[in-house]
C-alpha positions in Angstrom: -75.7 51.7 -56.0 -77.5 54.7 -55.2 -80.4 53.8 -57.0 -80.4 50.5 -55.0 -80.5 52.5 -52.0 -83.0 54.6 -52.6 -85.3 51.7 -53.9 -84.1 49.7 -50.5 -85.3 52.6 -48.3 -88.4 53.2 -50.2 -89.4 49.8 -49.7 -88.4 49.5 -46.5 -90.4 53.0 -45.9 -93.5 51.7 -47.6 -93.3 48.3 -45.6 -93.1 50.0 -42.1 -96.0 52.4 -43.1 -98.0 49.4 -44.2 -97.2 47.5 -41.2 -98.4 50.4 -38.8 -101.3 50.5 -40.8 -102.4 46.9 -40.5 -101.5 47.2 -36.4 -103.7 50.2 -35.9 -106.7 49.6 -38.2 -106.4 45.9 -39.4 -108.8 43.2 -38.2 -106.6 41.8 -35.2 -103.1 42.5 -37.2 -100.4 42.5 -34.6 -96.5 41.8 -35.3 -95.7 38.4 -33.8 -92.2 36.3 -33.7 -93.5 33.3 -35.0 -91.0 30.1 -33.9 -88.3 32.6 -34.1 -88.6 34.2 -37.6 -89.6 37.5 -38.6 -93.2 37.1 -39.6 -96.0 39.2 -38.6 -99.9 38.9 -39.3 -100.9 40.9 -42.7 -104.4 40.5 -42.0 -107.0 38.1 -40.3 -110.5 37.9 -41.6 -113.2 35.4 -39.8 -116.3 34.9 -41.7 -118.9 34.0 -39.4 -121.1 31.3 -39.7 -123.5 31.4 -42.7 -126.0 29.7 -44.5 -125.8 29.0 -48.3 -129.0 27.8 -49.9 -129.5 26.0 -52.8 -127.9 27.9 -56.0 -126.7 30.3 -53.8 -122.8 31.5 -53.4 -120.5 33.8 -51.6 -117.1 35.2 -52.7 -114.3 35.9 -50.7 -111.2 38.4 -51.8 -107.4 37.8 -50.1 -105.1 40.5 -50.9 -101.6 39.0 -51.0 -99.0 41.9 -51.0 -95.1 41.1 -52.3 -93.9 40.5 -49.0 -96.2 38.0 -47.9 -94.6 34.7 -46.6 -97.6 32.1 -46.5 -101.9 32.3 -46.4 -103.7 30.1 -44.1 -107.4 29.2 -44.8 -109.6 26.9 -42.0 -112.9 26.1 -43.4 -115.8 24.3 -41.6 -118.8 23.4 -42.8 -121.8 21.2 -42.6 -121.5 19.2 -45.8 -121.0 15.5 -45.0 -120.0 13.9 -48.4 -117.5 11.1 -48.6 -115.5 9.7 -51.7 -118.1 7.5 -53.0 -121.1 9.8 -52.8 -119.3 12.8 -54.3 -119.8 11.5 -58.1 -123.1 10.5 -57.5 -124.4 13.9 -56.8 -125.2 16.0 -59.7 -123.5 19.3 -60.1 -126.6 21.2 -59.7 -126.8 20.0 -56.1 -123.2 19.9 -55.2 -121.7 22.2 -52.5 -118.3 23.7 -54.3 -115.7 25.7 -53.4 -113.5 27.4 -56.1 -109.9 29.2 -56.1 -108.9 31.7 -59.0 -106.1 34.1 -58.8 -106.6 37.5 -60.1 -110.3 37.6 -60.4 -113.7 35.9 -59.2 -114.2 31.7 -60.1 -117.4 31.2 -62.2 -117.8 27.3 -62.1 -120.8 27.7 -64.7 -118.1 27.7 -67.4 -116.0 25.3 -65.6 -115.3 21.8 -67.0 -113.4 20.4 -64.0 -113.7 16.7 -63.7 -115.1 16.0 -60.1 -114.0 12.5 -60.3 -110.4 13.9 -60.1 -111.3 16.1 -57.1 -112.6 13.7 -54.6 -109.2 13.6 -52.7 -110.1 16.9 -51.1 -112.6 15.1 -49.1 -110.1 14.4 -46.7 -109.8 16.9 -43.8 -106.9 18.2 -44.5 -104.6 18.9 -47.5 -101.8 20.8 -49.0 -102.1 23.4 -51.5 -99.5 22.8 -54.0 -101.6 21.7 -56.7 -104.5 24.2 -55.9 -103.7 26.7 -58.3 -102.0 25.2 -61.2 -104.7 26.4 -63.7 -106.6 29.6 -63.8 -109.3 28.1 -61.6 -109.7 25.0 -59.8 -112.9 23.8 -58.2 -113.8 20.9 -55.7 -116.6 19.5 -53.7 -116.6 21.5 -50.1 -115.2 19.5 -47.3 -116.7 19.0 -43.9 -113.3 20.3 -42.6 -110.6 21.9 -44.5 -107.4 23.5 -43.7 -104.7 24.8 -46.0 -101.7 26.6 -46.2 -100.4 28.2 -49.3 -96.8 29.9 -49.3 -95.4 32.4 -51.6 -93.4 29.5 -53.1 -96.9 28.0 -54.3 -98.7 31.0 -55.3 -98.1 34.4 -56.5 -98.1 37.7 -54.8 -101.6 39.1 -56.2 -105.4 38.8 -55.4 -106.9 35.4 -54.7 -110.3 34.9 -54.8 -112.5 32.0 -53.6 -116.2 31.1 -54.1 -118.3 29.1 -52.2 -121.4 27.5 -54.3 -124.6 25.3 -53.4 -125.1 23.9 -56.8 -123.5 25.0 -60.3 -125.0 24.7 -63.7 -127.4 26.6 -65.8 -130.4 26.4 -63.6 -128.4 28.2 -60.8 -129.3 31.5 -62.3 -133.1 30.6 -63.6 -135.5 32.5 -61.7 -136.9 31.3 -58.5 -137.8 32.2 -55.1 -137.1 30.3 -52.0 -139.8 29.0 -50.3 -140.1 28.5 -46.9 -140.8 25.5 -44.9 -139.5 24.5 -41.9 -138.9 20.6 -40.6 -140.6 21.5 -37.5 -144.0 20.8 -39.2 -142.8 17.6 -40.8 -141.9 16.1 -37.2 -145.2 17.5 -36.1 -147.2 15.5 -38.8 -145.0 12.5 -38.4 -146.2 12.4 -34.5 -149.7 12.0 -35.3 -151.8 14.6 -33.6 -154.6 16.1 -34.8 -153.1 19.9 -34.0 -149.9 18.8 -35.6 -151.6 17.6 -38.4 -153.2 21.1 -39.2 -149.8 22.5 -38.6 -148.7 20.7 -41.5 -152.0 21.1 -43.9 -151.7 24.8 -43.0 -148.1 25.5 -43.3 -148.3 23.6 -47.0 -151.0 26.0 -47.7 -149.5 29.0 -46.5 -146.6 28.2 -48.6 -148.6 27.4 -51.3 -150.8 30.6 -51.2 -147.7 32.5 -51.3 -147.1 31.4 -55.0 -143.3 30.9 -54.5 -141.5 28.7 -56.6 -139.6 26.0 -54.6 -135.7 25.6 -55.0 -135.0 21.7 -54.4 -131.8 20.9 -52.8 -130.3 21.1 -48.8 -128.7 24.2 -47.4 -125.6 24.1 -45.9 -123.6 26.2 -43.6 -119.8 27.1 -43.5 -117.6 29.4 -41.0 -114.0 30.4 -42.4 -110.9 31.7 -40.8 -108.4 33.3 -43.1 -105.0 34.8 -42.3 -102.0 36.1 -44.4 -98.4 36.1 -42.9 -95.6 38.6 -44.1 -92.2 39.2 -43.6 -91.1 41.9 -41.6 -87.8 42.6 -43.7 -87.9 43.0 -47.4 -84.7 41.4 -47.9 -85.8 38.3 -46.1 -88.6 36.0 -47.7 -90.0 32.4 -48.0 -92.3 30.6 -46.1 -90.7 31.3 -42.8 -89.0 34.4 -43.8 -85.5 32.8 -44.1 -84.5 33.1 -47.3 -82.1 36.0 -48.3 -83.4 38.0 -51.3 -81.3 40.2 -53.0 -82.5 43.4 -54.9 -80.9 43.9 -58.3 -80.1 47.4 -59.4 -81.0 48.5 -62.6 -79.6 51.3 -64.9 -79.0 52.4 -68.4 -76.9 50.3 -70.3 -73.3 51.6 -71.1 -73.8 50.5 -74.7 -77.4 52.2 -75.0 -78.1 55.1 -77.2 -80.9 57.0 -78.4 -80.5 56.3 -81.9 -79.3 53.0 -82.1 -77.2 50.0 -80.6 -74.8 47.6 -81.3 -77.6 44.8 -81.3 -79.3 46.5 -84.5 -82.3 47.9 -82.5 -83.5 51.2 -82.7 -85.5 53.5 -80.5 -85.2 51.5 -77.5 -83.7 51.9 -73.8 -81.4 49.1 -72.6 -81.6 48.6 -68.8 -78.9 46.9 -67.1 -79.2 45.2 -63.7 -76.8 43.5 -61.7 -76.4 42.6 -58.2 -74.9 44.6 -55.3 -71.6 42.5 -55.3 -69.7 42.2 -58.5 -69.5 38.7 -57.6 -71.7 35.9 -56.2 -70.2 32.1 -55.2 -72.2 29.3 -54.7 -71.3 26.2 -53.1 -72.7 22.5 -54.8 -76.6 22.5 -54.7 -76.7 25.9 -53.0 -79.2 28.5 -54.3 -79.1 32.4 -54.4 -82.4 34.5 -55.1 -82.8 37.6 -56.6 -85.6 40.0 -57.4 -86.5 42.7 -60.1 -89.4 44.8 -60.9 -90.2 45.4 -64.2 -91.8 49.0 -64.1 -92.7 49.5 -68.2 -93.8 46.9 -70.7 -90.3 45.4 -72.1 -90.0 43.8 -75.1 -87.6 40.9 -73.5 -85.6 40.1 -70.4 -82.0 38.4 -70.9 -80.7 36.8 -68.0 -76.6 36.0 -68.1 -73.7 34.9 -66.1 -70.2 36.4 -66.9 -67.0 35.4 -65.6 -68.1 31.8 -64.2 -65.2 30.5 -62.5 -64.2 28.1 -59.5 -62.8 29.1 -56.3 -59.9 28.8 -55.2 -58.0 30.0 -58.3 -55.7 26.9 -57.9 -58.3 24.5 -58.0 -57.5 21.8 -61.1 -61.8 21.6 -62.2 -63.2 22.9 -65.3 -65.9 25.3 -64.7 -67.5 24.5 -68.3 -69.0 21.3 -66.7 -70.9 23.1 -64.0 -74.6 23.6 -64.4 -75.4 27.2 -63.0 -79.2 26.7 -63.4 -81.5 29.7 -63.4 -85.0 29.6 -62.5 -87.4 32.7 -63.1 -91.1 32.8 -62.0 -93.2 36.0 -61.8 -94.5 37.1 -58.6 -93.6 33.9 -56.8 -90.6 32.4 -55.2 -88.8 29.8 -57.9 -87.9 26.7 -57.2 -86.5 23.7 -59.3 -89.9 22.2 -59.2 -92.2 25.0 -59.5 -91.0 28.0 -62.1 -92.1 29.7 -65.3 -88.6 29.9 -67.1 -85.3 27.8 -66.8 -82.2 27.4 -68.3 -78.3 27.1 -67.7 -76.7 30.2 -67.9 -73.2 28.6 -67.9 -74.3 27.3 -71.3 -76.2 30.3 -72.6 -78.4 33.3 -71.6 -81.9 32.7 -70.5 -84.1 34.8 -72.6 -87.8 35.9 -71.6 -89.9 37.4 -74.2 -92.5 40.2 -73.4 -92.0 39.8 -69.6 -94.9 40.6 -67.4 -95.1 44.3 -65.6 -94.4 43.4 -61.6 -92.1 41.8 -59.4 -89.9 38.9 -60.7 -87.9 36.5 -58.7 -84.9 34.7 -60.0 -83.2 31.9 -58.4 -79.6 30.9 -59.2 -78.7 26.9 -58.6 -75.1 25.5 -58.9 -75.0 21.7 -59.6 -72.5 19.2 -60.8 -69.8 20.9 -58.6 -68.2 17.7 -56.7 -68.1 16.2 -59.8 -66.0 18.8 -61.5 -63.5 19.3 -58.4 -62.9 15.4 -58.3 -65.5 14.5 -55.7 -62.9 15.3 -53.1 -65.2 16.2 -50.0 -62.0 17.9 -48.3 -61.4 20.5 -51.1 -64.0 23.0 -50.7 -64.8 24.7 -53.8 -67.4 27.1 -55.0 -68.3 28.4 -58.1 -68.2 32.2 -58.5 -70.2 34.2 -61.5 -71.3 38.0 -62.3 -75.1 37.9 -62.6 -76.5 40.4 -65.3 -79.7 41.4 -66.6 -80.5 43.2 -69.5 -84.2 44.6 -69.9 -85.0 46.2 -73.2 -87.9 48.6 -73.2 -89.5 50.5 -75.9 -90.4 54.4 -75.7 -93.7 56.1 -75.0 -96.0 55.2 -77.8 -93.9 52.2 -79.3 -93.8 48.4 -79.3 -93.2 45.3 -81.0 -90.3 44.2 -82.9 -87.5 46.7 -83.1 -90.1 49.2 -81.1 -91.8 50.3 -84.4 -95.2 49.4 -83.9 -97.8 51.7 -82.4 -98.9 51.6 -78.9 -101.9 53.4 -77.5 -102.9 54.0 -73.7 -106.8 54.0 -73.9 -108.5 56.2 -71.4 -111.4 55.3 -69.2 -114.8 57.1 -69.9 -117.2 56.2 -67.4 -121.0 55.7 -68.8 -124.0 57.8 -67.2 -126.5 56.5 -65.1 -124.5 53.2 -64.9 -123.5 50.7 -62.2 -120.0 51.2 -60.9 -117.0 50.7 -63.2 -119.2 50.5 -66.2 -117.0 52.3 -68.8 -115.7 52.2 -72.1 -112.1 52.8 -73.6 -110.7 55.8 -76.0 -107.5 56.3 -77.7 -105.9 59.5 -76.0 -106.4 62.7 -78.1 -109.7 60.9 -79.5 -113.0 63.1 -78.9 -114.7 61.5 -76.0 -118.5 61.1 -77.0 -120.7 60.0 -73.8 -123.0 58.1 -76.5 -120.3 56.6 -78.6 -117.8 53.7 -77.3 -116.6 52.9 -80.7 -113.3 54.6 -82.7 -111.6 54.1 -86.2 -108.9 51.8 -86.5 -107.4 52.5 -89.3 -106.2 56.0 -88.5 -104.1 54.4 -85.4 -102.4 51.3 -87.3 -98.9 50.9 -87.5 -97.1 51.7 -90.6 -94.2 49.4 -90.1 -94.6 45.9 -91.6 -92.6 43.1 -89.8 -90.9 40.9 -92.6 -93.0 42.6 -95.1 -96.4 40.3 -94.2 -98.0 41.9 -91.2 -98.3 44.8 -88.8 -98.9 44.9 -85.2 -100.9 47.8 -83.2 -101.1 47.7 -79.4 -103.7 49.1 -77.2 -102.9 49.5 -73.3 -105.8 49.8 -70.6 -106.4 49.2 -66.8 -109.0 47.5 -65.2 -109.2 49.2 -61.6 -109.1 48.0 -58.3 -112.2 46.1 -57.2 -113.8 45.8 -60.9 -112.9 42.1 -61.0 -116.2 41.4 -61.1 -116.9 43.2 -64.6 -116.4 41.4 -68.3 -114.2 42.9 -70.7 -116.3 43.4 -74.0 -113.8 43.7 -77.2 -115.8 44.2 -80.4 -114.7 44.7 -84.4 -116.7 45.6 -87.2 -115.8 46.2 -90.7 -117.3 47.2 -94.0 -115.3 44.6 -95.7 -114.0 41.3 -94.7 -112.5 41.5 -91.4 -108.7 41.4 -92.0 -107.3 41.4 -88.4 -106.3 38.9 -85.6 -106.6 40.0 -81.8 -104.7 39.0 -79.1 -105.1 39.9 -75.6 -102.9 39.4 -72.6 -102.7 40.5 -68.9 -99.7 42.5 -67.7 -97.3 41.8 -70.9 -97.2 42.1 -74.7 -99.0 39.4 -76.4 -97.7 37.5 -79.5 -98.3 34.4 -81.6 -96.9 32.7 -78.9 -97.7 34.2 -75.6 -101.3 35.4 -75.1 -104.1 35.2 -72.5 -107.0 34.8 -75.2 -107.2 35.3 -78.9 -109.2 35.4 -82.0 -108.4 34.7 -85.2 -112.0 33.9 -87.2 -114.8 31.6 -86.0 -112.8 28.1 -85.6 -109.9 29.4 -84.5 -110.2 31.3 -80.9 -109.9 30.8 -77.6 -113.5 29.1 -77.5 -111.8 26.3 -75.3 -111.1 28.6 -72.2 -113.7 28.9 -69.6 -113.6 32.7 -69.7 -113.9 33.2 -73.2 -117.1 34.0 -74.6 -117.8 34.3 -78.4 -121.2 35.6 -79.2 -120.8 36.8 -82.8 -118.4 36.1 -85.3 -118.7 36.5 -89.1 -116.3 37.9 -92.0 -117.5 41.4 -91.2 -117.4 41.3 -87.1 -115.5 39.9 -84.1 -117.5 40.2 -80.8 -116.6 38.4 -77.6 -116.0 39.0 -73.8 -113.5 37.9 -71.2 -115.5 36.9 -68.3 -114.7 38.2 -64.8 -111.5 39.9 -66.2 -108.4 40.5 -63.8 -107.3 43.8 -62.2 -104.5 45.2 -63.6 -103.0 46.5 -67.0 -104.3 44.5 -70.1 -102.5 44.4 -73.6 -104.5 44.1 -76.7 -102.6 43.5 -79.9 -104.2 43.8 -83.5 -102.5 41.8 -86.3 -103.3 43.4 -89.6 -102.7 40.8 -92.1 -101.5 41.7 -95.7 -101.4 44.9 -94.8 -99.8 45.7 -98.4 -103.2 45.4 -99.5 -104.0 49.1 -98.6 -106.3 50.2 -95.6 -107.1 53.5 -97.0 -110.5 52.2 -98.4 -111.7 50.0 -95.2 -113.7 51.5 -92.4 -113.0 48.9 -89.2 -114.7 50.5 -85.9 -113.2 48.8 -82.7 -115.0 48.9 -79.2 -113.3 48.1 -75.9 -115.6 48.6 -72.9 -115.9 46.8 -69.3 -119.4 45.7 -68.7 -121.1 44.2 -65.5 -123.0 41.4 -67.4 -122.2 40.0 -70.7 -124.6 40.5 -73.7 -127.0 42.4 -71.0 -128.1 39.0 -69.9 -128.8 38.3 -73.6 -131.9 39.9 -73.2 -133.4 37.1 -70.8 -132.8 38.6 -67.3 -131.7 41.3 -65.2 -128.3 42.1 -64.2 -127.7 42.0 -60.5 -124.8 43.8 -58.7 -123.2 42.8 -55.3 -120.1 43.3 -53.2 -117.8 40.1 -51.9 -117.6 39.2 -48.3 -114.6 41.9 -47.8 -116.5 44.8 -49.5 -113.7 45.6 -51.9 -114.7 43.8 -55.1 -117.8 44.6 -57.1 -119.3 41.4 -59.0 -122.2 41.3 -61.2 -124.4 38.1 -62.2 -127.6 37.4 -64.2 -130.9 36.9 -62.6 -132.6 34.8 -65.7 -136.2 34.6 -66.4 -138.0 31.2 -66.1 -137.5 29.7 -69.4 -133.6 30.5 -69.6 -130.3 30.2 -67.5 -126.8 30.2 -67.9 -124.2 32.7 -66.8 -125.6 35.0 -69.5 -129.1 33.5 -69.8 -128.2 32.4 -73.1 -129.1 28.7 -72.4 -132.7 28.0 -73.5 -134.1 25.6 -70.3 -137.8 25.7 -71.4 -139.2 25.8 -74.8 -141.6 28.3 -76.2 -144.1 25.6 -76.2 -143.3 24.0 -73.1 -143.6 27.4 -71.3 -147.3 27.4 -72.6 -147.9 24.1 -71.2 -146.4 25.2 -68.0 -148.0 28.8 -67.7 -151.6 26.7 -68.2 -151.0 24.0 -65.7 -149.3 26.5 -63.0 -152.7 29.0 -63.5 -155.3 26.7 -64.1 -154.3 24.1 -61.0 -155.5 26.9 -59.0 -159.1 26.2 -60.1 -158.9 23.7 -57.2 -159.5 26.7 -54.8 -163.0 26.5 -55.7 -163.6 23.6 -53.3 -162.6 25.3 -49.8 -164.7 28.2 -51.2 -167.4 26.2 -52.5 -168.0 24.3 -49.0 -167.6 28.0 -46.9 -170.2 29.4 -49.0 -172.4 26.3 -48.3 -172.0 26.5 -44.9 -172.7 30.3 -45.1 -169.0 31.1 -44.0 -169.1 34.4 -46.0 -165.7 35.7 -44.8 -164.1 32.3 -45.5 -165.8 32.4 -48.8 -164.3 35.7 -49.7 -161.0 35.0 -48.6 -160.7 31.7 -50.3 -161.8 32.8 -53.7 -159.5 35.9 -53.4 -156.5 33.6 -52.5 -157.0 31.3 -55.3 -157.3 34.3 -57.8 -154.5 36.4 -56.4 -152.8 33.2 -56.9 -153.4 32.3 -60.4 -152.6 36.1 -61.2 -149.4 35.7 -59.7 -148.2 32.9 -61.1 -149.2 34.2 -64.4 -147.3 37.3 -64.0 -144.3 35.0 -62.4 -144.0 33.0 -65.7 -144.2 36.2 -67.6 -147.4 35.1 -69.3 -149.7 38.3 -68.5 -149.2 40.8 -65.1 -152.6 42.4 -64.2 -151.0 44.6 -61.8 -147.7 45.3 -60.8 -145.5 42.6 -59.3 -145.2 44.0 -55.6 -149.0 44.6 -55.7 -149.7 41.2 -57.0 -146.7 39.7 -54.4 -148.6 41.9 -51.4 -152.1 40.5 -52.1 -150.9 36.8 -52.4 -149.2 36.9 -49.3 -151.5 38.8 -47.6 -154.6 36.8 -48.3 -152.5 33.5 -47.8 -151.9 34.7 -44.4 -155.6 35.6 -43.8 -156.6 32.2 -45.1 -154.7 30.2 -42.7 -155.9 32.0 -39.4 -159.3 31.7 -41.4 -158.9 27.8 -41.4 -158.0 27.7 -37.8 -160.9 29.7 -36.6 -163.3 28.1 -38.8 -162.8 24.9 -37.0 -163.9 26.5 -33.6 -167.7 27.0 -32.7 -167.3 30.3 -31.2 -170.0 32.9 -32.0 -169.9 35.4 -34.8 -168.9 38.3 -32.7 -165.5 36.9 -31.7 -164.8 35.7 -35.0 -165.4 38.8 -36.4 -163.2 40.4 -33.6 -160.2 37.9 -34.5 -160.6 38.5 -38.1 -160.3 42.1 -37.8 -157.1 41.7 -35.6 -155.4 39.4 -37.9 -156.4 41.3 -40.9 -154.3 44.5 -39.6 -151.3 42.0 -38.5 -151.1 40.3 -41.6 -151.4 43.4 -43.9 -148.1 44.8 -41.8 -146.5 41.4 -42.2 -147.2 41.3 -46.0 -146.3 45.1 -46.9 -143.2 45.0 -44.6 -141.1 42.0 -45.7 -143.4 39.5 -46.7 -140.8 36.9 -47.6 -138.9 36.8 -44.3 -138.7 33.4 -43.0 -140.2 34.3 -39.6 -143.5 35.1 -41.3 -144.2 31.5 -41.5 -143.9 31.3 -37.8 -145.7 34.5 -36.9 -148.4 33.3 -39.0 -148.8 29.9 -37.7 -148.4 31.3 -34.0 -151.1 33.7 -34.8 -153.2 30.9 -36.0 -152.7 28.3 -33.3 -153.4 31.3 -30.8 -156.7 31.9 -32.8 -157.7 28.2 -32.2 -156.8 28.2 -28.7 -158.7 31.1 -27.6 -161.7 29.9 -29.3 -161.8 26.6 -27.9 -161.3 28.3 -24.1 -164.0 30.6 -25.0 -166.2 27.7 -26.4 -165.3 25.4 -23.1 -165.5 28.0 -20.5 -169.0 28.9 -21.9 -170.5 25.5 -21.8 -168.8 24.2 -18.9 -168.2 27.3 -16.4 -170.5 25.7 -13.9 -167.6 23.5 -13.0 -165.4 24.4 -10.2 -163.5 23.3 -7.4 -163.2 24.0 -3.7 -159.4 24.4 -2.9 -160.4 23.6 0.8 -162.5 20.3 0.0 -161.0 17.0 -0.4 -162.0 14.9 -3.5 -164.5 12.2 -2.5 -165.7 9.3 -4.6 -168.7 11.2 -6.0 -166.6 13.8 -7.2 -164.0 12.0 -9.0 -166.9 9.9 -10.4 -168.2 13.5 -11.5 -164.8 14.5 -13.2 -164.7 10.9 -15.2 -168.0 11.4 -16.4 -167.0 15.1 -17.5 -163.8 13.7 -19.4 -165.8 11.1 -21.1 -168.3 13.8 -22.3 -165.5 16.0 -23.4 -164.0 12.9 -25.2 -167.3 12.1 -26.8 -167.7 15.9 -27.8 -164.1 15.9 -29.8 -165.1 12.6 -31.2 -168.4 13.8 -32.5 -166.5 17.3 -33.8 -165.0 15.7 -36.5 -166.0 13.8 -39.6 -163.3 11.2 -39.4 -163.5 9.8 -42.8 -163.1 13.1 -44.2 -160.1 13.7 -41.8 -158.3 10.7 -43.1 -159.1 11.9 -46.7 -157.6 15.3 -45.8 -154.3 13.7 -44.6 -154.1 11.3 -47.4 -154.2 14.3 -49.4 -151.9 16.0 -47.5 -149.4 13.1 -47.8 -149.7 13.4 -51.6 -148.9 17.2 -51.5 -146.1 16.4 -49.4 -144.7 13.8 -52.0 -145.4 15.7 -54.8 -143.3 18.5 -53.2 -140.4 16.3 -52.6 -140.5 15.3 -56.3 -140.0 19.1 -57.5 -136.7 19.9 -59.1 -136.1 23.1 -61.6 -137.1 20.6 -64.5 -140.3 19.0 -63.5 -141.3 21.8 -61.2 -144.2 23.0 -63.2 -145.7 19.5 -63.0 -145.7 18.7 -59.4 -146.3 22.1 -58.6 -149.3 22.0 -60.4 -150.3 18.6 -58.7 -149.4 20.7 -55.4 -152.1 23.0 -56.2 -154.6 20.7 -56.5 -153.6 18.3 -53.7 -153.1 21.2 -51.1 -156.4 22.8 -51.8 -158.2 19.5 -51.6 -156.7 18.8 -48.2 -158.0 21.8 -47.2 -161.2 21.3 -48.6 -161.5 17.8 -46.4 -160.5 19.4 -43.6 -162.8 22.0 -43.9 -165.5 19.5 -44.2 -164.2 17.1 -41.2 -166.2 19.6 -39.1 -169.4 18.8 -38.0 -171.8 21.6 -37.3 -173.7 20.9 -34.2 -176.8 22.9 -33.6 -177.7 21.5 -30.3 -176.9 18.5 -28.2 -178.9 17.1 -25.8 -176.0 15.1 -24.0 -174.5 18.3 -23.2 -175.0 19.4 -19.3 -177.2 22.8 -19.2 -174.8 25.8 -18.4 -177.2 27.4 -15.9 -180.4 27.9 -14.9 -181.4 30.9 -16.6 -180.6 28.8 -20.0 -183.1 26.1 -18.6 -185.8 28.3 -17.8 -185.6 30.1 -21.1 -185.8 26.8 -23.2 -188.9 25.7 -20.8 -190.5 28.9 -21.6 -189.9 28.4 -25.7 -191.2 24.9 -25.2 -194.5 26.2 -23.3 -195.0 28.9 -26.0 -194.7 26.1 -28.7 
């Protein structure tokens, strides 16, 4: 009773401190009385509207403490998919939302059938079946509201991620090309200036040398709130269910050397309810809670002294069903529980229970049947609940607590990303360059049943490291004679494990988070992907232990790594934080020829890579067309820009595909962007007929501005708009200079009314202007330019991750050809006799030159 009071006081103090901290420092945390129930807002998180581009992802972490009552999620997105269209969309282009308890979801390794998940497309759904498996993925709905209670999910960390397409190509090397729909809309309008916008925008995107990521983007916004119970003794969805905390102490039959049950070296804890006897009516339920602090061999739940009340009742208590439902971390029910049994028949035994909070509910059934069914006779069944927890001493585990158990210490790797570490047994000499330890000196000597021995290793995954991967490797100089069983929270066994490895054909290969990389008679090497936070237990079963292990040399390595197998040496390991900033996770950014979560899937073969490289690089030879025309017209500045742009684009593609990097990637990127920006503005300026003095001034200003844009942040979306605005401004300024020079004699008096002569003169001026514009372009070349541009747009729309190299090479040819045709469409005018003389001085000069001739 004293221990129980201390535990209750400590729990109340912790809860009060947490509530105060939440109110002072939390995001909108405040105590509220909801519908008269004792609940308060533990946390409230609002995720602002965010755009997710193709193959992008977002992770959100939600912490659920033991006293939480419910969690509500409201999601709103721009996705518009109905039930019939979901199955037609490939996974590589399907927006998905995934849930996982304890760690981050990884849909690339998931085998979720989309055909079974179309029901989520409704606007609202209940979360009863959401987290029945370790991970669940669904198509992203347009609107989603979900409420999960502590009867549906356990009190731990919940992650959910949003993905815009999943599969092997999600991690393949790509760079997003920035092209807004504004230019396509302008192109459809059919105007000449809009057509120039489209042409030069395509040309800009091409010259940047970026690979297109096909597929639409979508936006989403989410609101997440977690409600909790103010009083620890009241829990449930509405905090209206009384939960009794069981008090534990050493069993009276416990001794240091043994017990009557035949188990040695153990500590038997006995837990009872505060009141010696509890009574329940028919179909009434009572809930208890118990916290297991250390690794236990088993937990036994029994009901003693079962009887009916009142005493003079003629019914038989042996026919009453006293159902027991036990669940780890969440409120149990008759339909949702981990273990169940009829305590009136036999005790409920839970082998190797997990460390943490357990909830136990007792339900009385068939009470009215045993009491004769009389409604007037109010009867109850009374019982005394007792729990026995068998704990092994420190350093021991397994049957009879005779197996060795080692706590592994964490050793951080030098010069590594956060949480990268390896684990060694305490007492071993820690070496920064060695993560292995010899296994044979640590093995248990006791043989269970004379057949095999078990040895246990315990390690902790720290808070925030759920985005790491647990790497376990065994290497022997002889045939490997061990089986490996891994479990989170409790001791593993032959029948109770999360992951296991026996041999190449018998392992957890079917699990989506188990990755086996090497398996032979002498080696076992596997990863547990995105391992959950908390305590992990590794059990080694030594087969045929009587065969002797003194001559065997087996090394074991246990480490926490950021990316599995270092991205298979086909990519780079990147690190990021989830939306809350509390969890660090890693992912692979693969090269162009590989994909998958670990870059182990070859998407493009070596021969295919050669052909792709040739096509992508050689197709830049189309830049010769606009460069040749600029040289023919003696536009030397434009010739230099087009030639340099084509060369830099070819070198950029060569480096991007991994063929050859003439300079560093950053330098090639700078020149590629800078020259592409110059090429855009130069095309604008070339379409004007202003003098070379003005052109040199514009080119100088543009060179400075575009160099600043390319060196600061070349890939930002606003650069496209800025470059187009600069080019359009240069074109407008050129035309204003041209027309102001040729028609500056045109003036109007503000005080003079327009007469018929003046109106006729204005009509003649407008007609002359139209004729000048019509004569300014060769319309056949202009039409051919738009046709080539349309082909470029079609090739762009046909691009995807598989045929990128084909259609992007076509894009190179067509976009440069369209630029060539647009340059050819300009008519070079030396002089025009139909134009009105600009002034008298020009006319006198012309007459003087003719007389001299």
